[in-house]
BALOBA-1460 file (C-alpha; in Angstrom, 3 decimals):
// residues 274
<rec num="1" residu="m" x="0.000" y="0.000" z="0.000"/>
<rec num="2" residu="r" x="1.429" y="3.388" z="-0.975"/>
<rec num="3" residu="m" x="2.000" y="5.894" z="1.753"/>
<rec num="4" residu="n" x="-0.417" y="8.791" z="2.069"/>
<rec num="5" residu="t" x="1.151" y="12.227" z="1.722"/>
<rec num="6" residu="q" x="1.310" y="13.996" z="5.083"/>
<rec num="7" residu="y" x="2.494" y="17.444" z="6.040"/>
<rec num="8" residu="l" x="3.136" y="19.811" z="8.917"/>
<rec num="9" residu="i" x="2.841" y="23.590" z="8.755"/>
<rec num="10" residu="n" x="4.892" y="25.261" z="11.474"/>
<rec num="11" residu="g" x="4.932" y="21.952" z="13.305"/>
<rec num="12" residu="r" x="1.154" y="21.379" z="13.172"/>
<rec num="13" residu="h" x="-1.045" y="19.171" z="11.017"/>
<rec num="14" residu="d" x="-4.337" y="20.903" z="11.890"/>
<rec num="15" residu="v" x="-3.662" y="24.251" z="10.206"/>
<rec num="16" residu="a" x="-3.734" y="25.493" z="6.613"/>
<rec num="17" residu="l" x="-1.447" y="27.798" z="4.674"/>
<rec num="18" residu="t" x="-2.782" y="31.352" z="4.676"/>
<rec num="19" residu="p" x="-3.386" y="32.944" z="1.248"/>
<rec num="20" residu="l" x="-1.259" y="35.849" z="2.498"/>
<rec num="21" residu="d" x="1.852" y="33.674" z="2.595"/>
<rec num="22" residu="r" x="4.510" y="35.120" z="0.284"/>
<rec num="23" residu="g" x="5.586" y="31.659" z="-0.786"/>
<rec num="24" residu="l" x="2.169" y="31.211" z="-2.391"/>
<rec num="25" residu="a" x="1.880" y="34.757" z="-3.728"/>
<rec num="26" residu="y" x="5.414" y="35.259" z="-5.068"/>
<rec num="27" residu="g" x="7.343" y="32.023" z="-4.747"/>
<rec num="28" residu="d" x="9.246" y="33.852" z="-1.994"/>
<rec num="29" residu="g" x="10.982" y="30.911" z="-0.377"/>
<rec num="30" residu="v" x="13.260" y="27.910" z="-0.780"/>
<rec num="31" residu="f" x="13.029" y="24.136" z="-0.479"/>
<rec num="32" residu="r" x="15.036" y="20.913" z="-0.249"/>
<rec num="33" residu="t" x="14.024" y="17.294" z="-0.927"/>
<rec num="34" residu="f" x="15.752" y="14.213" z="0.456"/>
<rec num="35" residu="p" x="15.175" y="10.581" z="1.487"/>
<rec num="36" residu="v" x="14.465" y="9.553" z="5.075"/>
<rec num="37" residu="r" x="15.213" y="5.991" z="6.140"/>
<rec num="38" residu="l" x="13.960" y="4.679" z="9.486"/>
<rec num="39" residu="g" x="13.428" y="8.246" z="10.639"/>
<rec num="40" residu="k" x="16.940" y="9.398" z="9.719"/>
<rec num="41" residu="v" x="17.588" y="12.068" z="7.073"/>
<rec num="42" residu="h" x="20.306" y="11.043" z="4.643"/>
<rec num="43" residu="c" x="23.120" y="13.642" z="4.710"/>
<rec num="44" residu="w" x="21.115" y="15.949" z="6.961"/>
<rec num="45" residu="e" x="23.941" y="18.375" z="7.721"/>
<rec num="46" residu="r" x="24.540" y="19.013" z="4.038"/>
<rec num="47" residu="h" x="20.870" y="19.540" z="3.257"/>
<rec num="48" residu="y" x="20.361" y="21.869" z="6.190"/>
<rec num="49" residu="r" x="23.496" y="23.860" z="5.378"/>
<rec num="50" residu="q" x="22.323" y="24.377" z="1.812"/>
<rec num="51" residu="l" x="18.796" y="25.279" z="2.955"/>
<rec num="52" residu="s" x="20.273" y="27.805" z="5.379"/>
<rec num="53" residu="e" x="22.537" y="29.318" z="2.724"/>
<rec num="54" residu="d" x="19.650" y="29.639" z="0.290"/>
<rec num="55" residu="c" x="17.540" y="31.348" z="2.952"/>
<rec num="56" residu="k" x="20.387" y="33.742" z="3.716"/>
<rec num="57" residu="a" x="20.739" y="34.625" z="0.037"/>
<rec num="58" residu="l" x="17.076" y="35.699" z="-0.007"/>
<rec num="59" residu="g" x="17.162" y="37.396" z="3.390"/>
<rec num="60" residu="i" x="14.859" y="34.812" z="4.997"/>
<rec num="61" residu="v" x="15.416" y="33.632" z="8.571"/>
<rec num="62" residu="c" x="16.025" y="29.873" z="8.354"/>
<rec num="63" residu="p" x="14.369" y="27.804" z="11.100"/>
<rec num="64" residu="q" x="16.793" y="26.149" z="13.501"/>
<rec num="65" residu="a" x="18.050" y="22.730" z="12.498"/>
<rec num="66" residu="s" x="16.714" y="21.179" z="15.695"/>
<rec num="67" residu="l" x="13.228" y="22.502" z="14.965"/>
<rec num="68" residu="l" x="13.184" y="21.051" z="11.462"/>
<rec num="69" residu="q" x="14.615" y="17.753" z="12.700"/>
<rec num="70" residu="h" x="11.817" y="17.582" z="15.269"/>
<rec num="71" residu="d" x="9.238" y="18.148" z="12.512"/>
<rec num="72" residu="v" x="10.767" y="15.428" z="10.346"/>
<rec num="73" residu="a" x="10.846" y="12.994" z="13.264"/>
<rec num="74" residu="l" x="7.253" y="13.838" z="14.155"/>
<rec num="75" residu="i" x="5.921" y="13.244" z="10.653"/>
<rec num="76" residu="c" x="8.136" y="10.301" z="9.724"/>
<rec num="77" residu="g" x="8.532" y="8.345" z="12.937"/>
<rec num="78" residu="e" x="10.311" y="5.094" z="12.078"/>
<rec num="79" residu="t" x="9.010" y="4.975" z="8.498"/>
<rec num="80" residu="e" x="11.202" y="2.577" z="6.543"/>
<rec num="81" residu="l" x="11.647" y="4.875" z="3.548"/>
<rec num="82" residu="a" x="10.060" y="8.172" z="2.537"/>
<rec num="83" residu="a" x="10.704" y="11.274" z="0.493"/>
<rec num="84" residu="v" x="10.621" y="14.463" z="2.558"/>
<rec num="85" residu="k" x="10.431" y="18.018" z="1.297"/>
<rec num="86" residu="i" x="11.144" y="21.027" z="3.504"/>
<rec num="87" residu="i" x="9.803" y="24.402" z="2.347"/>
<rec num="88" residu="v" x="10.671" y="27.666" z="4.046"/>
<rec num="89" residu="t" x="8.832" y="30.818" z="2.942"/>
<rec num="90" residu="r" x="9.260" y="34.388" z="4.092"/>
<rec num="91" residu="g" x="5.884" y="34.122" z="5.786"/>
<rec num="92" residu="e" x="2.822" y="36.351" z="5.635"/>
<rec num="93" residu="g" x="2.810" y="39.795" z="4.091"/>
<rec num="94" residu="a" x="0.497" y="42.476" z="2.800"/>
<rec num="95" residu="r" x="-0.228" y="42.935" z="-0.903"/>
<rec num="96" residu="g" x="2.764" y="44.170" z="-2.901"/>
<rec num="97" residu="y" x="6.343" y="43.121" z="-3.492"/>
<rec num="98" residu="a" x="7.880" y="45.106" z="-0.627"/>
<rec num="99" residu="v" x="9.305" y="42.791" z="2.030"/>
<rec num="100" residu="p" x="7.678" y="43.184" z="5.466"/>
<rec num="101" residu="a" x="9.888" y="44.848" z="8.060"/>
<rec num="102" residu="l" x="9.103" y="41.990" z="10.416"/>
<rec num="103" residu="s" x="8.106" y="38.576" z="9.157"/>
<rec num="104" residu="q" x="7.844" y="35.135" z="10.690"/>
<rec num="105" residu="p" x="8.995" y="32.465" z="8.224"/>
<rec num="106" residu="t" x="6.655" y="29.615" z="7.438"/>
<rec num="107" residu="r" x="8.110" y="26.126" z="7.586"/>
<rec num="108" residu="i" x="6.430" y="23.226" z="5.834"/>
<rec num="109" residu="v" x="7.506" y="19.595" z="6.034"/>
<rec num="110" residu="i" x="5.914" y="17.153" z="3.580"/>
<rec num="111" residu="k" x="6.294" y="13.382" z="3.686"/>
<rec num="112" residu="s" x="5.396" y="11.252" z="0.680"/>
<rec num="113" residu="a" x="6.256" y="7.870" z="-0.761"/>
<rec num="114" residu="m" x="9.586" y="7.541" z="-2.517"/>
<rec num="115" residu="p" x="9.115" y="7.719" z="-6.293"/>
<rec num="116" residu="d" x="8.719" y="4.261" z="-7.810"/>
<rec num="117" residu="y" x="11.597" y="4.477" z="-10.269"/>
<rec num="118" residu="p" x="11.746" y="1.620" z="-12.812"/>
<rec num="119" residu="e" x="14.593" y="-0.797" z="-12.131"/>
<rec num="120" residu="p" x="15.977" y="-0.407" z="-15.696"/>
<rec num="121" residu="h" x="16.732" y="3.239" z="-14.888"/>
<rec num="122" residu="f" x="19.417" y="1.917" z="-12.558"/>
<rec num="123" residu="t" x="20.597" y="-1.095" z="-14.535"/>
<rec num="124" residu="e" x="20.270" y="0.079" z="-18.138"/>
<rec num="125" residu="g" x="20.267" y="3.864" z="-17.939"/>
<rec num="126" residu="v" x="17.640" y="6.415" z="-18.963"/>
<rec num="127" residu="r" x="16.306" y="8.298" z="-21.944"/>
<rec num="128" residu="v" x="16.122" y="12.102" z="-21.728"/>
<rec num="129" residu="h" x="14.430" y="14.812" z="-23.760"/>
<rec num="130" residu="l" x="16.223" y="17.916" z="-25.028"/>
<rec num="131" residu="c" x="13.930" y="20.708" z="-23.853"/>
<rec num="132" residu="q" x="12.968" y="23.571" z="-26.149"/>
<rec num="133" residu="l" x="12.563" y="25.918" z="-23.193"/>
<rec num="134" residu="r" x="15.686" y="27.932" z="-22.425"/>
<rec num="135" residu="l" x="16.558" y="28.969" z="-18.894"/>
<rec num="136" residu="a" x="16.775" y="32.702" z="-18.221"/>
<rec num="137" residu="e" x="19.854" y="34.150" z="-16.555"/>
<rec num="138" residu="q" x="19.543" y="35.680" z="-13.095"/>
<rec num="139" residu="p" x="22.847" y="35.547" z="-11.185"/>
<rec num="140" residu="r" x="21.177" y="36.720" z="-7.958"/>
<rec num="141" residu="l" x="19.112" y="33.508" z="-7.935"/>
<rec num="142" residu="a" x="21.627" y="31.166" z="-9.575"/>
<rec num="143" residu="g" x="22.238" y="27.980" z="-7.613"/>
<rec num="144" residu="i" x="19.387" y="28.632" z="-5.167"/>
<rec num="145" residu="k" x="16.597" y="26.074" z="-4.906"/>
<rec num="146" residu="h" x="13.898" y="28.739" z="-4.723"/>
<rec num="147" residu="l" x="10.165" y="28.258" z="-5.149"/>
<rec num="148" residu="n" x="9.987" y="29.952" z="-8.562"/>
<rec num="149" residu="r" x="10.075" y="26.747" z="-10.626"/>
<rec num="150" residu="l" x="7.763" y="27.649" z="-13.518"/>
<rec num="151" residu="e" x="10.584" y="27.126" z="-16.010"/>
<rec num="152" residu="n" x="10.871" y="23.531" z="-14.841"/>
<rec num="153" residu="v" x="7.104" y="23.072" z="-14.986"/>
<rec num="154" residu="l" x="6.899" y="24.347" z="-18.566"/>
<rec num="155" residu="a" x="9.882" y="22.241" z="-19.604"/>
<rec num="156" residu="r" x="8.351" y="19.130" z="-18.046"/>
<rec num="157" residu="m" x="5.162" y="19.745" z="-20.055"/>
<rec num="158" residu="e" x="7.116" y="19.167" z="-23.270"/>
<rec num="159" residu="w" x="6.835" y="15.365" z="-23.083"/>
<rec num="160" residu="v" x="4.298" y="12.755" z="-22.003"/>
<rec num="161" residu="d" x="6.252" y="9.644" z="-22.975"/>
<rec num="162" residu="p" x="6.733" y="7.600" z="-19.760"/>
<rec num="163" residu="k" x="9.946" y="6.181" z="-21.228"/>
<rec num="164" residu="i" x="11.587" y="9.610" z="-20.879"/>
<rec num="165" residu="a" x="13.018" y="10.067" z="-17.393"/>
<rec num="166" residu="d" x="14.037" y="13.737" z="-17.500"/>
<rec num="167" residu="g" x="14.716" y="16.691" z="-19.758"/>
<rec num="168" residu="v" x="17.997" y="18.492" z="-20.462"/>
<rec num="169" residu="l" x="17.868" y="22.270" z="-20.077"/>
<rec num="170" residu="l" x="20.076" y="24.816" z="-21.853"/>
<rec num="171" residu="d" x="20.324" y="28.538" z="-21.250"/>
<rec num="172" residu="a" x="19.633" y="31.242" z="-23.838"/>
<rec num="173" residu="e" x="23.232" y="31.048" z="-25.088"/>
<rec num="174" residu="g" x="23.048" y="27.294" z="-25.658"/>
<rec num="175" residu="r" x="25.081" y="26.303" z="-22.612"/>
<rec num="176" residu="v" x="24.088" y="23.048" z="-20.905"/>
<rec num="177" residu="i" x="22.819" y="23.793" z="-17.378"/>
<rec num="178" residu="e" x="20.937" y="20.866" z="-15.800"/>
<rec num="179" residu="c" x="17.892" y="18.608" z="-16.145"/>
<rec num="180" residu="t" x="14.393" y="19.489" z="-14.962"/>
<rec num="181" residu="m" x="14.827" y="17.518" z="-11.715"/>
<rec num="182" residu="s" x="18.527" y="16.690" z="-11.571"/>
<rec num="183" residu="n" x="22.060" y="17.924" z="-12.126"/>
<rec num="184" residu="l" x="24.276" y="16.741" z="-14.961"/>
<rec num="185" residu="f" x="27.845" y="15.471" z="-15.315"/>
<rec num="186" residu="v" x="29.740" y="14.502" z="-18.463"/>
<rec num="187" residu="r" x="32.806" y="12.267" z="-18.540"/>
<rec num="188" residu="h" x="35.479" y="12.608" z="-21.203"/>
<rec num="189" residu="g" x="38.208" y="10.107" z="-20.393"/>
<rec num="190" residu="n" x="39.286" y="10.791" z="-16.805"/>
<rec num="191" residu="t" x="37.723" y="14.264" z="-16.724"/>
<rec num="192" residu="l" x="34.328" y="14.717" z="-15.096"/>
<rec num="193" residu="t" x="32.613" y="18.052" z="-15.724"/>
<rec num="194" residu="t" x="29.419" y="19.593" z="-14.404"/>
<rec num="195" residu="p" x="27.920" y="22.841" z="-15.767"/>
<rec num="196" residu="d" x="28.755" y="26.204" z="-14.239"/>
<rec num="197" residu="l" x="25.648" y="27.402" z="-12.387"/>
<rec num="198" residu="s" x="26.719" y="30.999" z="-11.776"/>
<rec num="199" residu="r" x="24.052" y="32.356" z="-14.155"/>
<rec num="200" residu="c" x="21.116" y="30.008" z="-13.557"/>
<rec num="201" residu="g" x="20.266" y="26.507" z="-12.399"/>
<rec num="202" residu="v" x="20.063" y="24.721" z="-9.043"/>
<rec num="203" residu="a" x="23.147" y="23.594" z="-7.124"/>
<rec num="204" residu="g" x="22.024" y="20.266" z="-5.696"/>
<rec num="205" residu="v" x="23.542" y="18.584" z="-2.659"/>
<rec num="206" residu="t" x="24.254" y="15.435" z="-4.683"/>
<rec num="207" residu="r" x="26.061" y="17.487" z="-7.328"/>
<rec num="208" residu="q" x="28.462" y="18.777" z="-4.689"/>
<rec num="209" residu="r" x="28.972" y="15.292" z="-3.279"/>
<rec num="210" residu="v" x="29.824" y="13.904" z="-6.704"/>
<rec num="211" residu="l" x="32.377" y="16.678" z="-7.232"/>
<rec num="212" residu="e" x="34.013" y="15.755" z="-3.930"/>
<rec num="213" residu="m" x="34.031" y="11.984" z="-4.478"/>
<rec num="214" residu="a" x="35.281" y="12.076" z="-8.076"/>
<rec num="215" residu="p" x="38.966" y="11.654" z="-7.032"/>
<rec num="216" residu="l" x="38.008" y="8.406" z="-5.275"/>
<rec num="217" residu="l" x="37.059" y="7.081" z="-8.715"/>
<rec num="218" residu="g" x="40.229" y="8.340" z="-10.378"/>
<rec num="219" residu="l" x="38.446" y="11.264" z="-12.002"/>
<rec num="220" residu="d" x="39.483" y="14.899" z="-12.271"/>
<rec num="221" residu="a" x="36.351" y="16.955" z="-11.514"/>
<rec num="222" residu="h" x="35.676" y="20.390" z="-12.972"/>
<rec num="223" residu="v" x="32.911" y="23.012" z="-13.013"/>
<rec num="224" residu="s" x="32.819" y="24.630" z="-16.432"/>
<rec num="225" residu="n" x="30.622" y="26.018" z="-19.182"/>
<rec num="226" residu="f" x="30.010" y="23.658" z="-22.084"/>
<rec num="227" residu="d" x="27.604" y="23.346" z="-24.989"/>
<rec num="228" residu="l" x="25.434" y="20.571" z="-26.365"/>
<rec num="229" residu="d" x="28.144" y="19.304" z="-28.715"/>
<rec num="230" residu="h" x="30.425" y="18.725" z="-25.732"/>
<rec num="231" residu="l" x="27.676" y="16.736" z="-24.000"/>
<rec num="232" residu="l" x="26.984" y="14.667" z="-27.108"/>
<rec num="233" residu="a" x="30.707" y="13.862" z="-27.437"/>
<rec num="234" residu="a" x="30.980" y="12.592" z="-23.845"/>
<rec num="235" residu="d" x="31.971" y="9.035" z="-23.010"/>
<rec num="236" residu="e" x="29.288" y="8.973" z="-20.301"/>
<rec num="237" residu="v" x="26.548" y="11.364" z="-19.195"/>
<rec num="238" residu="i" x="25.251" y="11.182" z="-15.622"/>
<rec num="239" residu="a" x="22.107" y="12.688" z="-14.072"/>
<rec num="240" residu="c" x="21.995" y="12.901" z="-10.287"/>
<rec num="241" residu="n" x="19.783" y="14.025" z="-7.425"/>
<rec num="242" residu="s" x="19.207" y="13.178" z="-3.773"/>
<rec num="243" residu="l" x="16.352" y="10.718" z="-4.341"/>
<rec num="244" residu="f" x="17.660" y="8.411" z="-7.060"/>
<rec num="245" residu="g" x="21.372" y="9.014" z="-6.621"/>
<rec num="246" residu="a" x="22.842" y="8.667" z="-10.125"/>
<rec num="247" residu="w" x="21.575" y="7.424" z="-13.476"/>
<rec num="248" residu="q" x="23.463" y="7.035" z="-16.708"/>
<rec num="249" residu="v" x="21.883" y="8.938" z="-19.585"/>
<rec num="250" residu="r" x="21.817" y="6.383" z="-22.414"/>
<rec num="251" residu="h" x="19.591" y="8.042" z="-25.006"/>
<rec num="252" residu="m" x="18.815" y="11.606" z="-26.103"/>
<rec num="253" residu="g" x="17.231" y="12.079" z="-29.491"/>
<rec num="254" residu="d" x="19.323" y="10.129" z="-32.011"/>
<rec num="255" residu="r" x="22.345" y="9.885" z="-29.678"/>
<rec num="256" residu="t" x="22.941" y="6.633" z="-27.806"/>
<rec num="257" residu="w" x="25.738" y="5.984" z="-25.341"/>
<rec num="258" residu="e" x="27.177" y="2.562" z="-24.534"/>
<rec num="259" residu="v" x="26.447" y="1.145" z="-21.083"/>
<rec num="260" residu="g" x="29.004" y="2.425" z="-18.580"/>
<rec num="261" residu="t" x="29.853" y="1.772" z="-14.945"/>
<rec num="262" residu="l" x="30.165" y="5.293" z="-13.540"/>
<rec num="263" residu="a" x="26.545" y="5.702" z="-12.407"/>
<rec num="264" residu="a" x="26.600" y="2.461" z="-10.414"/>
<rec num="265" residu="r" x="29.949" y="3.358" z="-8.834"/>
<rec num="266" residu="l" x="28.624" y="6.778" z="-7.871"/>
<rec num="267" residu="r" x="25.460" y="5.295" z="-6.352"/>
<rec num="268" residu="n" x="27.528" y="3.007" z="-4.142"/>
<rec num="269" residu="l" x="29.405" y="6.016" z="-2.783"/>
<rec num="270" residu="l" x="26.324" y="8.224" z="-2.530"/>
<rec num="271" residu="e" x="24.523" y="5.672" z="-0.379"/>
<rec num="272" residu="q" x="27.044" y="6.305" z="2.363"/>
<rec num="273" residu="d" x="25.749" y="8.839" z="4.876"/>
<rec num="274" residu="e" x="27.897" y="11.758" z="6.031"/>
């Protein structure tokens, strides 16, 4: 039986989000998603640090780690496996874009079933779609996992084929940035490269972990701008996020890559908690 989605708003399950909340009105907030196993958040310190940094970048007071951990424990208990999403908004405000002088952030913790990813995604790799939508540049928001995700929504609307696992996103200049729900890496020989996210895109926790663990696999990791031709010429292409770990991209349009071992090796390392 699939788990029912449950949530807490400011630590309570018997309240609703006010229509005056700026997260609803303006997307004025941030979020993080991660797996919880037997009540324990995988790589909690990393996720909280990134949540806190994203809040700071927007001038939002991040709830204390202990408070969020209490919420997660309250909603998850000893659940064997769940996907948890933490949302922090600036809180309530009057009409208009001006930020309230004093605001109490809203914290939301949502528990849902882990996505039921097909086993071939892990053993055989995935097919991705090259999105027509181009990401806009906004350096002030680059890297932040903010609530303004309409670009991702519109990009995800471009396909209905269940055989497609994700979509590759470029910016207006044709630079590869990310996928709609994951970060990207390309391997050329012993060089592993992930796109520069200083103009747009989301800097995921798993992306940073892969950068750090690359030397353990004999790879030289880099953050750099590159275009679609560079991706197509890669020996292996990897998509990664905190829920599925790492998948090899095997197919995009007419391009097919041979089965590689990097995704499986990365997953083995990513499963280790820190």
